[in-house]
VOZA-644255 format. One record per residue (C-alpha): z, x, y; chain. Coordinates in pm, whole numbers, m for minus. Layout:
BEGIN
        Z        X        Y   cadena
        Z        X        Y        A
...
# end
This chain:
BEGIN
        Z        X        Y   cadena
     5385    m1464     8750        A
     5279    m1833     8683        A
     5645    m2078     8701        A
     5622    m2147     8346        A
     5690    m1754     8238        A
     6008    m1699     8431        A
     6176    m1429     8278        A
     6554    m1410     8191        A
     6637    m1150     7895        A
     7006    m1021     7967        A
     7173    m1096     7617        A
     7488    m1190     7761        A
     7257    m1518     7946        A
     7103    m1503     7620        A
     7413    m1619     7409        A
     7523    m1894     7694        A
     7158    m2044     7701        A
     7337    m2357     7544        A
     7494    m2430     7861        A
     7263    m2331     8068        A
     6957    m2557     7943        A
     6925    m2869     7809        A
     6681    m2727     7533        A
     6627    m2424     7329        A
     6351    m2387     7119        A
     6419    m2027     6913        A
     6146    m1915     6704        A
     5884    m2064     6977        A
     5631    m1840     6860        A
     5549    m1968     6479        A
     5389    m2268     6382        A
     5685    m2530     6387        A
     5804    m2333     6696        A
     5522    m2355     6938        A
     5433    m2743     6755        A
     5810    m2843     6891        A
     5786    m2690     7275        A
     5391    m2872     7275        A
     5560    m3202     7223        A
     5854    m3143     7438        A
     5647    m3017     7716        A
     5409    m3322     7657        A
     5697    m3580     7616        A
     5803    m3856     7893        A
     6142    m3855     7675        A
     6186    m3464     7831        A
     6091    m3497     8157        A
     6291    m3332     8385        A
     6481    m3110     8127        A
     6518    m2747     8175        A
     6365    m2578     7814        A
     6408    m2249     7711        A
     6216    m2068     7466        A
     6313    m1739     7267        A
     6212    m1481     6980        A
     6154    m1171     6950        A
     5887    m1038     7105        A
     5829    m1106     7495        A
     5445    m1085     7435        A
     5413    m1305     7177        A
     5625    m1578     7370        A
     5410    m1518     7681        A
     5055    m1535     7414        A
     5217    m1857     7296        A
     5282    m2007     7648        A
     4955    m1914     7773        A
     4788    m2059     7462        A
     5017    m2411     7497        A
     4962    m2415     7963        A
     4597    m2377     7873        A
     4573    m2671     7624        A
     4817    m2895     7801        A
     4846    m2782     8168        A
     5125    m2584     8390        A
     5507    m2581     8235        A
     5738    m2532     8496        A
     6031    m2653     8335        A
     6057    m2338     8086        A
     6223    m2007     8086        A
     6152    m1716     7805        A
     6424    m1586     7728        A
# end
């Protein structure tokens, strides 16, 4: 599994996400969510920050991240939740 697709889908983990990650993007598969993920992943302001993405469909999250990775390169600091 590529580093940008680490999976942590335990419900108790999701409820504590704010304390485990610097940034959490909910709804990352939609237009605005994917735009935000792309902007965060490419901005030097967020370098070194831990980022989690969340949504209703793990498959859609993976597809969205795969598309972003194809466009900008590897994102090792993202976690799918």
